[in-house]
C-alpha positions as CSV (number, residue, x, y, z in Angstrom):
1,M,-9.6,16.0,5.6
2,N,-11.2,14.1,3.2
3,Y,-11.8,10.2,3.5
4,R,-12.7,7.1,0.6
5,I,-14.5,3.8,1.5
6,E,-12.2,1.1,1.7
7,K,-13.8,-2.4,2.1
8,D,-12.4,-5.6,3.2
9,T,-13.0,-8.9,4.7
10,L,-14.1,-7.2,8.2
11,G,-16.1,-4.6,6.4
12,E,-15.7,-0.8,5.5
13,I,-13.3,1.5,7.0
14,Q,-12.3,5.6,6.0
15,V,-9.0,5.8,4.8
16,A,-7.6,9.4,4.2
17,N,-7.9,10.4,0.8
18,D,-3.8,11.4,0.3
19,K,-2.9,7.5,1.5
20,Y,-2.1,5.2,-0.8
21,W,-3.1,2.4,1.3
22,G,-5.9,0.1,2.2
23,A,-8.2,-1.5,4.6
24,Q,-6.0,-3.7,6.3
25,T,-2.9,-1.3,6.6
26,Q,-5.6,0.9,8.0
27,R,-7.0,-1.4,10.3
28,S,-3.3,-2.1,11.8
29,L,-2.5,1.4,12.1
30,E,-5.7,1.8,14.2
31,N,-4.9,-1.4,16.3
32,F,-1.6,-2.3,16.7
33,P,1.5,-0.1,18.7
34,I,3.2,1.4,15.4
35,G,6.2,3.7,16.1
36,P,9.7,4.1,16.5
37,E,10.4,1.4,18.5
38,A,8.6,-1.5,15.8
39,S,10.0,0.4,12.6
40,M,12.2,-1.0,10.1
41,P,15.3,0.0,8.8
42,M,14.7,2.5,6.1
43,E,16.8,0.4,3.8
44,I,14.7,-2.5,4.1
45,I,11.8,-0.5,3.5
46,H,13.3,0.5,0.1
47,G,14.3,-2.8,-0.8
48,F,10.6,-3.9,-0.6
49,A,9.7,-0.5,-2.8
50,Y,12.0,-1.4,-5.1
51,L,10.5,-5.3,-5.2
52,K,7.2,-4.1,-5.4
53,K,7.9,-2.0,-8.0
54,A,9.5,-4.4,-10.1
55,A,6.9,-6.7,-9.4
56,A,4.3,-4.6,-10.6
57,I,5.7,-3.6,-14.0
58,T,6.6,-7.3,-14.9
59,N,3.1,-8.1,-14.1
60,N,2.1,-5.5,-16.3
61,K,4.4,-7.0,-19.0
62,L,2.8,-10.6,-18.8
63,G,-0.4,-9.0,-19.1
64,L,-1.7,-9.8,-15.3
65,L,-1.7,-6.3,-13.9
66,S,-3.6,-3.2,-16.0
67,N,-1.9,-0.2,-16.6
68,E,-3.7,2.0,-14.5
69,K,-2.6,-0.4,-11.5
70,S,0.7,-0.8,-12.7
71,D,1.5,3.4,-12.6
72,L,-0.3,3.6,-9.6
73,I,1.7,0.8,-7.8
74,G,5.1,2.8,-9.2
75,K,3.7,6.2,-8.0
76,A,3.2,5.1,-4.3
77,C,6.8,2.6,-4.4
């Protein structure tokens, strides 16, 4: 598997290239018991995805977010 290096205030961490998340999410996955017992209903997850995509589009139109970042967020959502 290929990895990229992500950085945050705690330093560097490896994240798989095929994942859309960054350092904080990777650390959470490695440090906390995340599984079926701690999962959210899919409707909530889909709702957050729609919200994030709408925010990315809006911030792009306001000139606060680049086209590249807006497109990447849209694809992840």
